[in-house]
C-alpha positions, 0 to 999 in steps of 0.5 A: 508570573512563573506559574503562567509561563509554566502553564503556557509552556505545557500547553504548547508542548501538549498541543505539539505532541498531537500528530497531524495525520495526512491521507494519501492515495497511491498505486502499485503494479504487482506481478505473478510468476510466469506460467504457461497459460493465460488462464493460469496467469489470470487465476494466480492474479485473482488469488493474489488479489483475494489474499491482499483483500483479506489482509489487515492494514498492518499486513498491507503496509508490508506488501505495498510501497509507501513513500512517507515516514511516520505511516499509520500501518493500520490505516492501509486499505485497498480502493481498487484492483485491476487484473490484466495478463501480460505475454512474455516472449523473451524465452526464445519466442515461446509465449509465457504469461504473467498476471499483473495487478494494478492496486490502488490504495490509501494510507495515512502518515504523520505530516510533521 
């Protein structure tokens, strides 16, 4: 009887140690610094997208916001990016431009 209880307890402990990973999709808006031309803002945003695309999941996990504990940093991947330019007239009416990147991505986290 004692052996059966020990076996049952070890079975419960071993099954509870496996993590239950859940996938989630998220998005973030990233911006470049302000520049004098719309073309330069778009080029900066394109460079930013290229650098994000070249990153590993672990690197992306440091750059992109995530709202769950127990994340699997290697699971981060980009699903879509969209570049727009934004005009900023707050500097005395002189136009300045920023590149804005809308990033969609997925990652997994421990749902425990």
